[in-house]
C-alpha positions as CSV (number, residue, x, y, z in Angstrom):
1,M,-34.9,-49.4,-9.9
2,A,-31.8,-50.1,-12.2
3,T,-29.2,-52.7,-12.6
4,V,-25.4,-51.5,-12.6
5,D,-22.3,-53.2,-13.8
6,V,-19.9,-53.3,-10.8
7,T,-16.7,-53.0,-12.8
8,T,-17.7,-50.0,-14.9
9,A,-20.4,-48.6,-12.8
10,T,-22.6,-48.2,-15.8
11,V,-26.4,-48.6,-16.0
12,R,-27.5,-51.8,-17.8
13,S,-31.2,-51.4,-17.4
14,A,-33.6,-48.9,-15.5
15,D,-37.3,-48.3,-14.9
16,T,-39.0,-45.2,-15.4
17,G,-38.7,-44.1,-11.8
18,F,-35.0,-44.3,-11.9
19,C,-34.9,-42.5,-15.2
20,A,-37.1,-39.8,-13.5
21,L,-34.6,-39.5,-10.7
22,S,-31.8,-39.2,-13.1
23,G,-33.6,-36.5,-15.1
24,R,-33.0,-38.4,-18.4
25,P,-35.1,-40.3,-20.9
26,D,-34.6,-44.1,-21.0
27,D,-32.4,-44.1,-24.1
28,E,-30.0,-41.8,-22.4
29,V,-29.7,-43.6,-19.1
30,I,-28.7,-47.2,-20.4
31,G,-25.0,-47.4,-20.8
32,E,-24.3,-44.0,-18.9
33,P,-22.0,-44.1,-16.0
34,L,-23.9,-43.7,-12.6
35,G,-21.6,-40.9,-11.6
36,V,-22.4,-38.9,-14.7
37,L,-26.2,-39.4,-14.2
38,W,-26.2,-38.2,-10.7
39,G,-23.3,-35.8,-10.7
40,V,-21.4,-37.4,-7.8
41,P,-17.8,-38.2,-7.5
42,S,-16.4,-41.7,-8.2
43,Q,-15.8,-42.6,-4.7
44,A,-19.5,-42.0,-3.8
45,V,-20.3,-44.4,-6.7
46,Q,-18.1,-47.0,-5.4
47,S,-19.5,-46.9,-1.9
48,V,-22.8,-47.6,-3.4
49,V,-22.0,-50.2,-6.0
50,G,-19.4,-52.0,-3.8
51,A,-22.0,-52.6,-1.2
52,G,-24.1,-54.6,-3.5
53,Q,-22.2,-57.9,-2.8
54,D,-24.6,-58.2,0.0
55,V,-28.0,-56.4,0.6
56,A,-27.0,-53.1,1.8
57,G,-28.5,-49.6,2.6
58,P,-30.2,-47.3,2.4
59,I,-27.0,-45.2,1.7
60,E,-27.6,-41.4,1.5
61,V,-26.2,-39.8,-1.6
62,V,-26.4,-36.0,-2.4
63,A,-26.8,-35.7,-6.1
64,W,-27.3,-33.0,-8.7
65,P,-28.8,-35.1,-11.6
66,D,-30.0,-32.1,-13.5
67,S,-27.2,-29.6,-12.7
68,E,-29.8,-27.3,-11.3
69,R,-31.5,-29.0,-8.3
70,Q,-29.7,-30.6,-5.4
71,R,-31.4,-34.1,-4.4
72,V,-30.8,-36.3,-1.4
73,L,-31.3,-40.0,-2.6
74,A,-31.5,-43.0,-0.3
75,V,-30.0,-45.9,-2.5
76,T,-30.2,-49.6,-1.5
77,A,-27.9,-52.1,-3.3
78,A,-28.1,-55.9,-3.6
79,A,-26.0,-58.3,-5.7
80,V,-28.3,-60.0,-8.3
81,D,-25.6,-61.7,-10.6
82,D,-21.8,-62.0,-10.9
83,G,-20.7,-58.4,-11.4
84,V,-24.1,-56.9,-11.4
85,V,-26.0,-55.1,-8.6
86,L,-29.6,-54.0,-8.3
87,L,-30.1,-50.4,-7.2
88,A,-33.3,-49.0,-5.6
89,A,-33.3,-45.3,-5.1
90,E,-35.7,-43.2,-3.3
91,D,-35.9,-39.2,-3.4
92,R,-35.6,-38.0,0.1
93,T,-34.7,-34.4,-0.6
94,T,-38.0,-32.8,1.1
95,E,-37.7,-35.2,4.0
96,S,-34.0,-34.3,4.5
97,A,-34.6,-30.7,4.2
98,D,-37.5,-30.9,6.8
99,Q,-35.3,-32.8,9.3
100,A,-32.4,-30.2,8.8
101,S,-34.5,-27.1,8.6
102,P,-35.0,-26.3,12.4
103,R,-31.3,-26.5,13.2
104,Q,-30.2,-25.0,9.9
105,A,-32.8,-22.1,10.3
106,V,-31.4,-21.4,13.7
107,E,-27.8,-21.4,12.4
108,D,-28.7,-19.2,9.4
109,R,-30.5,-16.6,11.5
110,A,-27.5,-16.4,14.0
111,K,-25.2,-15.8,11.0
112,V,-27.3,-13.2,9.4
113,T,-27.8,-11.5,12.9
114,A,-23.9,-11.4,13.3
115,L,-23.3,-10.1,9.9
116,G,-26.1,-7.4,10.5
117,R,-24.2,-6.0,13.5
118,S,-21.2,-5.1,11.5
119,Q,-22.4,-4.8,7.9
120,A,-24.9,-3.0,6.0
121,V,-27.6,-5.5,4.7
122,I,-30.3,-5.1,2.3
123,E,-32.7,-7.6,0.6
124,F,-34.1,-7.5,-3.0
125,D,-36.5,-9.5,-5.0
126,L,-35.1,-10.9,-8.4
127,S,-36.2,-7.8,-10.1
128,G,-34.3,-5.5,-7.7
129,T,-37.1,-4.2,-5.5
130,I,-36.2,-3.7,-2.0
131,L,-37.8,-6.0,0.5
132,E,-35.9,-5.4,3.7
133,V,-32.9,-3.4,5.0
134,N,-31.2,-3.1,8.4
135,Q,-30.2,0.0,10.3
136,N,-26.6,0.1,9.3
137,F,-27.5,0.3,5.6
138,L,-30.1,3.2,6.4
139,A,-27.4,5.1,8.3
140,T,-24.9,4.6,5.5
141,M,-27.2,5.9,2.8
142,G,-29.2,8.5,4.8
143,Y,-32.7,7.0,4.3
144,T,-35.5,5.7,6.6
145,R,-37.0,2.2,6.1
146,E,-40.2,3.6,4.8
147,E,-38.3,5.6,2.1
148,V,-36.7,2.6,0.5
149,V,-38.8,-0.6,1.0
150,G,-40.7,-1.2,-2.2
151,Q,-38.3,1.2,-4.2
152,H,-35.9,-0.3,-6.8
153,H,-32.3,-0.6,-6.2
154,R,-31.5,2.0,-8.9
155,I,-32.4,4.8,-6.2
156,F,-28.8,4.2,-5.0
157,V,-27.2,4.1,-8.5
158,P,-25.7,7.0,-10.5
159,D,-28.2,7.8,-13.3
160,Q,-25.8,7.2,-15.9
161,E,-24.9,3.8,-14.7
162,A,-28.6,2.9,-14.1
163,R,-29.5,3.8,-17.6
164,G,-26.7,1.7,-19.2
165,P,-26.8,-1.9,-20.4
166,G,-24.3,-3.2,-17.9
167,Y,-26.9,-2.5,-15.0
168,R,-29.5,-4.7,-16.7
169,D,-26.9,-7.4,-17.3
170,F,-26.0,-7.1,-13.6
171,W,-29.5,-8.0,-12.5
172,N,-30.0,-10.6,-15.0
173,R,-26.8,-12.4,-13.7
174,L,-28.2,-12.1,-10.2
175,S,-31.6,-13.6,-11.2
176,D,-29.8,-16.5,-12.8
177,G,-28.2,-17.2,-9.4
178,Q,-24.7,-15.6,-10.2
179,Y,-23.1,-14.1,-7.2
180,Q,-21.7,-10.6,-7.7
181,G,-19.1,-8.8,-5.6
182,G,-16.7,-5.9,-5.8
183,V,-16.4,-2.1,-5.0
184,Y,-19.4,-0.1,-6.1
185,L,-20.1,3.7,-6.3
186,R,-23.5,4.6,-4.9
187,V,-25.5,7.7,-4.2
188,A,-26.8,8.6,-0.7
189,K,-30.1,10.5,-0.2
190,D,-28.4,13.9,0.1
191,G,-26.6,13.2,-3.2
192,R,-23.1,12.4,-1.7
193,P,-21.1,9.6,-3.2
194,V,-20.8,6.5,-1.2
195,W,-18.3,3.8,-1.9
196,L,-19.4,0.2,-0.9
197,R,-17.4,-2.9,-0.9
198,A,-20.2,-5.2,-1.2
199,T,-21.4,-8.9,-2.2
200,Y,-24.8,-9.6,-3.8
201,N,-25.8,-13.1,-2.9
202,P,-28.6,-15.0,-4.7
203,I,-30.8,-17.0,-2.2
204,L,-32.1,-20.4,-3.3
205,G,-35.4,-21.6,-2.7
206,P,-36.5,-25.4,-1.9
207,D,-36.3,-26.2,-5.6
208,G,-32.9,-24.8,-6.0
209,R,-33.9,-21.7,-7.8
210,P,-33.0,-18.1,-6.7
211,V,-35.8,-16.5,-4.9
212,K,-34.1,-13.2,-3.6
213,I,-30.9,-11.3,-3.4
214,V,-29.2,-10.4,-0.1
215,K,-26.5,-7.6,-0.3
216,F,-23.8,-7.4,2.6
217,A,-21.8,-4.0,2.4
218,A,-19.2,-2.1,4.2
219,D,-18.8,1.7,3.7
220,I,-15.2,2.2,2.5
221,T,-15.9,6.0,1.4
222,A,-13.4,7.4,3.8
223,D,-10.6,4.9,2.8
224,R,-11.4,5.6,-0.8
225,Q,-11.0,9.4,-0.3
226,R,-7.7,8.9,1.4
227,T,-6.5,6.8,-1.3
228,A,-7.8,9.3,-4.1
229,E,-5.9,12.0,-2.0
230,F,-2.8,10.1,-1.7
231,E,-2.9,9.2,-5.5
232,G,-3.5,12.9,-6.1
233,K,-0.5,13.9,-4.3
234,I,1.9,11.2,-5.9
235,A,0.5,12.3,-9.4
236,A,1.2,16.0,-8.5
237,V,4.7,15.1,-7.4
238,S,5.2,12.8,-10.5
239,R,4.4,15.7,-12.9
240,S,7.3,17.7,-11.5
241,R,9.7,15.1,-10.2
242,A,11.5,11.9,-11.4
243,M,10.0,9.0,-9.5
244,I,10.8,5.3,-9.4
245,E,9.6,2.4,-7.3
246,F,11.5,-0.6,-6.0
247,D,10.9,-3.7,-4.0
248,M,12.8,-4.2,-0.8
249,D,15.8,-5.8,-2.6
250,G,16.2,-3.1,-5.1
251,T,14.4,-4.5,-8.1
252,I,12.7,-1.9,-10.2
253,L,8.8,-2.1,-10.1
254,D,7.8,1.0,-12.0
255,A,9.1,4.6,-13.0
256,N,7.5,7.7,-14.3
257,Q,8.3,9.4,-17.5
258,N,10.2,12.0,-15.9
259,F,12.7,9.5,-14.4
260,L,12.9,7.7,-17.8
261,D,13.6,10.9,-19.6
262,T,16.3,11.8,-17.0
263,M,18.1,8.5,-17.3
264,G,17.4,7.9,-21.0
265,Y,15.7,4.5,-20.8
266,T,12.3,3.1,-21.7
267,L,10.2,1.6,-19.0
268,D,10.6,-2.0,-20.5
269,E,14.4,-1.5,-20.3
270,I,14.4,-1.1,-16.4
271,V,11.5,-3.0,-15.0
272,G,12.6,-6.2,-13.3
273,R,16.4,-5.0,-13.1
274,H,18.1,-3.9,-10.0
275,H,18.9,-0.3,-8.8
276,R,22.6,-1.1,-9.4
277,M,22.2,-0.6,-13.2
278,F,22.3,3.3,-12.4
279,M,25.4,2.9,-10.1
280,P,28.9,4.2,-11.1
281,P,31.3,1.4,-12.0
282,G,32.4,-0.5,-8.9
283,S,30.3,1.4,-6.5
284,A,27.6,-1.2,-6.1
285,D,30.2,-3.7,-5.0
286,R,31.3,-1.5,-2.0
287,Q,30.1,-2.1,1.6
288,D,28.3,1.3,1.9
289,Y,26.0,0.3,-1.0
290,S,24.8,-2.9,0.8
291,D,24.5,-0.7,4.0
292,F,22.3,1.8,2.0
293,W,19.7,-1.0,1.2
294,K,19.9,-2.3,4.8
295,R,19.0,1.1,6.0
296,L,16.0,1.2,3.5
297,G,15.0,-2.3,4.8
298,R,14.9,-1.0,8.4
299,G,12.5,1.7,7.2
300,D,15.0,4.5,7.3
301,F,14.4,7.6,5.0
302,V,17.6,8.3,3.0
303,P,17.9,11.7,1.4
304,G,20.9,13.3,-0.2
305,E,22.7,14.1,-3.5
306,F,23.6,11.0,-5.5
307,K,25.8,10.4,-8.6
308,R,24.2,8.0,-11.0
309,M,24.9,6.7,-14.5
310,A,22.2,7.1,-17.4
311,K,22.0,5.2,-20.5
312,G,25.1,5.6,-22.5
313,D,27.3,6.0,-19.4
314,R,26.1,9.6,-19.0
315,E,26.9,11.1,-15.6
316,V,23.8,12.3,-13.7
317,W,23.5,14.0,-10.4
318,L,20.2,13.7,-8.5
319,L,18.9,15.5,-5.5
320,A,16.8,12.6,-4.3
321,S,15.1,10.9,-1.3
322,Y,14.5,7.3,-0.9
323,N,11.3,6.7,1.1
324,P,10.3,3.2,2.4
325,V,6.5,2.5,2.2
326,L,5.2,0.4,5.0
327,G,2.6,-2.4,4.4
328,P,-0.3,-3.4,6.4
329,D,1.8,-5.3,8.9
330,G,3.9,-2.1,9.7
331,R,7.0,-3.5,7.9
332,P,8.5,-1.7,4.6
333,S,7.1,-3.4,1.5
334,K,8.6,-1.1,-1.2
335,V,10.7,1.9,-1.7
336,F,9.6,5.2,-3.6
337,K,12.4,7.4,-4.8
338,F,11.7,11.1,-5.8
339,A,14.4,13.0,-7.6
340,A,15.2,16.1,-9.3
341,D,18.1,16.4,-11.9
342,I,20.9,18.8,-10.5
343,T,23.5,17.8,-13.1
344,E,24.0,21.3,-14.4
345,E,24.2,22.8,-10.9
346,Q,26.8,20.3,-9.9
347,H,28.8,21.1,-13.0
348,R,28.6,24.8,-12.3
349,T,29.7,24.3,-8.7
350,A,32.5,22.1,-9.7
351,E,33.6,24.8,-12.3
352,F,33.4,27.6,-9.5
353,R,35.5,25.5,-7.1
354,S,38.1,24.7,-9.7
355,K,38.4,28.5,-10.4
356,V,38.6,29.4,-6.7
357,A,41.3,26.6,-6.2
358,A,43.2,28.1,-9.2
359,I,43.2,31.5,-7.6
360,S,44.3,30.2,-4.3
361,R,47.4,28.6,-5.7
362,S,48.5,31.8,-7.3
363,Q,46.9,34.6,-5.2
364,A,46.9,35.6,-1.7
365,V,43.2,34.9,-0.6
366,I,41.7,35.2,2.8
367,E,38.1,34.8,3.9
368,F,36.4,36.6,6.8
369,S,33.1,36.4,8.6
370,L,31.0,39.6,9.0
371,D,32.1,39.8,12.7
372,G,35.8,39.8,11.6
373,G,36.8,36.3,12.3
374,M,38.9,34.6,9.7
375,F,37.5,31.6,8.0
376,T,40.2,30.4,5.6
377,H,43.2,31.6,3.8
378,S,45.4,30.4,1.0
379,R,48.9,29.3,1.3
380,T,50.1,32.5,-0.5
381,T,48.3,34.7,2.1
382,I,50.6,37.5,3.4
383,P,50.1,39.8,6.3
384,L,47.1,41.8,5.3
385,I,47.5,44.6,7.7
386,D,50.6,46.5,8.9
387,L,49.1,47.6,12.3
388,P,51.8,50.2,13.3
389,A,51.8,51.7,9.8
390,L,47.9,51.8,9.6
391,L,47.6,53.2,13.1
392,N,50.2,55.9,12.5
393,R,48.1,57.1,9.6
394,R,45.7,60.1,9.9
395,R,42.0,59.2,9.9
396,P,40.2,60.3,6.7
397,A,38.0,63.5,6.9
398,D,34.9,61.4,6.5
399,P,34.8,59.2,9.8
400,E,32.6,56.6,7.9
401,A,35.2,55.9,5.3
402,G,37.1,53.6,7.6
403,R,34.0,51.7,8.5
404,V,33.0,51.3,4.8
405,L,36.5,50.2,4.2
406,L,36.4,47.4,6.9
407,V,32.7,46.2,6.2
408,T,33.2,46.3,2.5
409,V,36.2,44.1,2.6
410,G,34.5,41.7,5.0
411,V,31.4,41.4,2.7
412,G,33.7,40.8,-0.4
413,A,35.6,38.1,1.4
414,T,32.4,36.4,2.7
415,V,30.7,36.1,-0.9
416,G,33.8,34.2,-2.4
417,L,36.7,36.7,-2.8
418,V,36.6,36.8,-6.6
419,V,39.7,38.6,-7.5
420,P,38.3,41.4,-9.9
421,E,35.9,42.4,-7.1
422,L,38.8,42.7,-4.6
423,H,40.6,45.0,-7.1
424,A,37.5,47.0,-7.3
425,I,37.2,47.2,-3.6
426,E,40.9,48.2,-3.3
427,Q,40.5,50.9,-5.8
428,S,37.4,52.3,-4.0
429,V,39.0,52.1,-0.6
430,E,42.1,53.9,-2.0
431,E,40.0,56.8,-3.3
432,E,37.7,57.1,-0.4
433,S,40.0,56.7,2.6
434,G,43.5,57.5,1.3
435,V,44.8,54.6,3.3
436,T,47.5,53.3,1.0
437,G,50.6,51.1,1.2
438,P,53.6,50.8,-0.9
439,A,53.2,51.5,-4.7
440,G,49.8,53.0,-3.8
441,R,48.0,49.7,-2.9
442,P,45.9,49.5,0.2
443,R,47.5,48.0,3.1
444,L,44.2,46.4,4.3
445,V,44.0,44.1,1.3
446,S,46.9,42.7,-0.6
447,V,46.4,40.2,-3.6
448,G,49.7,39.4,-5.2
449,T,53.2,38.2,-4.6
450,P,53.9,37.4,-0.7
451,R,56.2,40.0,0.7
452,D,57.2,37.6,3.6
453,N,56.2,34.5,5.4
454,R,54.4,36.0,8.4
455,L,50.7,34.8,8.7
456,L,48.0,36.2,10.9
457,P,46.1,33.4,12.4
458,N,43.3,35.5,13.5
459,L,42.3,38.9,12.2
460,D,39.9,41.1,14.5
461,L,38.4,43.5,12.0
462,R,35.8,44.8,14.4
463,G,38.5,45.6,17.1
464,L,40.7,47.2,14.4
465,A,37.7,49.4,13.2
466,A,37.0,50.5,16.6
467,E,40.5,51.6,17.3
468,Y,41.0,53.2,14.0
469,L,37.7,55.2,14.1
470,N,38.2,56.4,17.7
471,R,41.3,58.4,16.8
472,H,41.1,62.2,16.7
473,P,40.0,63.8,13.6
474,V,42.7,65.3,11.5
475,A,43.1,66.4,7.9
476,S,43.2,64.0,5.1
477,P,46.8,62.8,4.4
478,E,48.7,64.3,1.6
479,R,48.8,62.3,-1.4
């Protein structure tokens, strides 16, 4: 028994029985708040002390007076003086446990049975010796029950881990009642690696102390292998490609070293900033840029050649693909961009196009397909063939000369109509076929000043060749 101040809920006096329940010696009980002694919240204390205005009880209180053992106390309170109550406390922990045990045991067995149908379950004593195991665990690890019961848990653990100090600490924590959980690498009977997502759960006895360990586990080996394969592929791509990661609004989450080297930044300079930092001035404000991110938000894959700005306003061209990554709900959760720097190729292409454009402005240029159809011609293109003059010419002694003439011009035109190449072709044609025009230039190809304004919208080289080569053989023309 004990007397307690109603206002402060502190103990004024106590007998040896009350002190024993509190787990403290007499000198530590007097003056101590009741909530501290019993380890109960303030509202529980007030429900007991406040009832002492009249005789009340017993009130059941669940207490942890020694921070290790849970106790159920039946407390009766009665007012004995103004502002003071007399408390009589009785330990009913065993009685309460006995009353609850049949129902609780049924519930516990049902829970364990339900878990056992879907989980791998194994039981250990506090030293790690195997006590019991279910069929799911045996199937996962490839053992029979007789092969594991009585063995130590280390039969499932890689040798190096089992010999390390961390493994001893692991079991020390479990024997102290500390829950352990996570992803663990274990070894099956045939030596194959098995990855388990598991929890090790200390089971407490009637005295509140651990008596055994129950482990619940799920085999995630296949998921782990898929993850490792995916990470390996990403690592392989990352070694040869620039890679950057965004959230769905365009904020930069991460980037590899190839990307940083390409753009001239450090990782700290870009993480947390928006993709628009790489855009040419003004382009991020356009509607097409907003539409670009909307497409990614819908999960659309976006490939192409993109002009971007590196650090220091340096122009960079990237051959890239923006790849939305779907989350567990099937919705895009982030965007991976894989890119290759094609800046030099773009510059070479632009230079080539400039040269061709310059040629087209000053020279007569026409482009043919291999079947004789005309692709393009410049504004300075002149009639390339004087049909009556050509057909009145005598065929060369070599019947293939004309064919070579026509095919060579077609191929030359297809590969870009480079002026020096055309001059070489013209010289070759003149020497092999003898088909020449004014000033000794071949009539089939003319690169120079236009003679008149007539244009041939379509030139059938194949038909012309057939007609030319089907003429009767005659001697080569006089030069």
